[in-house]
C-alpha positions as CSV (number, residue, x, y, z in Angstrom):
1,X,47.7,-16.1,-44.0
2,X,50.9,-16.1,-46.0
3,X,50.3,-13.1,-48.1
4,X,50.3,-9.5,-46.8
5,X,48.7,-6.4,-48.1
6,X,45.2,-7.7,-48.9
7,X,43.7,-4.4,-48.0
8,X,46.7,-2.4,-49.2
9,X,46.9,-3.7,-52.8
10,X,43.9,-2.9,-54.9
11,X,42.2,-5.6,-56.9
12,X,41.6,-5.3,-60.7
13,X,38.7,-2.7,-60.9
14,X,37.0,-4.5,-63.8
15,X,37.0,-7.8,-61.8
16,X,35.8,-6.0,-58.6
17,X,32.9,-4.4,-60.5
18,X,32.0,-7.7,-62.2
19,X,31.9,-9.4,-58.8
20,X,29.9,-6.6,-57.3
21,X,27.3,-6.9,-60.1
22,X,27.1,-10.7,-59.7
23,X,26.5,-10.3,-55.9
24,X,23.9,-7.6,-56.4
25,X,22.0,-9.9,-58.8
26,X,22.0,-12.6,-56.1
27,X,24.6,-14.8,-57.7
28,X,26.7,-15.6,-54.7
29,X,28.9,-18.2,-56.5
30,X,32.4,-16.7,-56.4
31,X,34.2,-19.5,-58.2
32,X,36.6,-18.1,-60.7
33,X,37.7,-15.3,-58.3
34,X,41.2,-16.4,-57.5
35,X,42.7,-13.0,-56.6
36,X,42.2,-12.2,-52.9
37,X,42.7,-8.5,-53.7
38,X,39.5,-8.5,-55.7
39,X,37.5,-9.8,-52.7
40,X,39.2,-7.4,-50.3
41,X,38.7,-4.4,-52.6
42,X,35.0,-5.3,-52.9
43,X,34.7,-5.5,-49.1
44,X,36.4,-2.1,-48.7
45,X,34.0,-0.7,-51.2
46,X,31.0,-2.1,-49.3
47,X,32.3,-0.8,-46.0
48,X,32.7,2.7,-47.5
49,X,29.1,2.6,-48.9
50,X,27.3,1.0,-46.0
51,X,24.7,3.4,-44.5
52,X,25.2,2.4,-40.9
53,X,28.7,1.9,-39.4
54,X,29.5,-1.6,-38.3
55,X,30.7,-0.2,-34.9
56,X,28.3,2.3,-33.5
57,X,29.9,5.6,-32.5
58,X,29.1,5.1,-28.8
59,X,31.1,1.8,-28.8
60,X,34.0,3.0,-30.9
61,X,36.3,4.1,-28.0
62,X,35.6,0.8,-26.2
63,X,36.6,-1.2,-29.2
64,X,39.9,0.8,-29.6
65,X,40.7,0.3,-25.9
66,X,40.0,-3.4,-26.1
67,X,42.4,-3.7,-29.0
68,X,45.1,-1.7,-27.2
69,X,44.8,-4.0,-24.1
70,X,44.7,-7.2,-26.1
71,X,47.8,-9.5,-26.2
72,X,48.4,-10.6,-29.7
73,X,51.2,-13.0,-30.7
74,X,53.9,-11.1,-32.6
75,X,53.5,-13.4,-35.6
76,X,49.9,-12.3,-36.0
77,X,50.3,-8.6,-35.3
78,X,50.6,-7.5,-38.9
79,X,47.8,-9.7,-40.3
């Protein structure tokens, strides 16, 4: 990845909503969406609204500890 800030820079809200509606209607063709911030904003929105957390509470501490113990090349740390 060459660009940074995919999850820090918000995507255009109108385009995010348009993509969300398309996906909710079963139209999974995302051609025409060239701004990665639109996709990342939609993913963040979905993660906020999902009923069940992706990482169950009883595994959260284990996941944090694994990340702390992992060796990640410095060039990939901020990705």
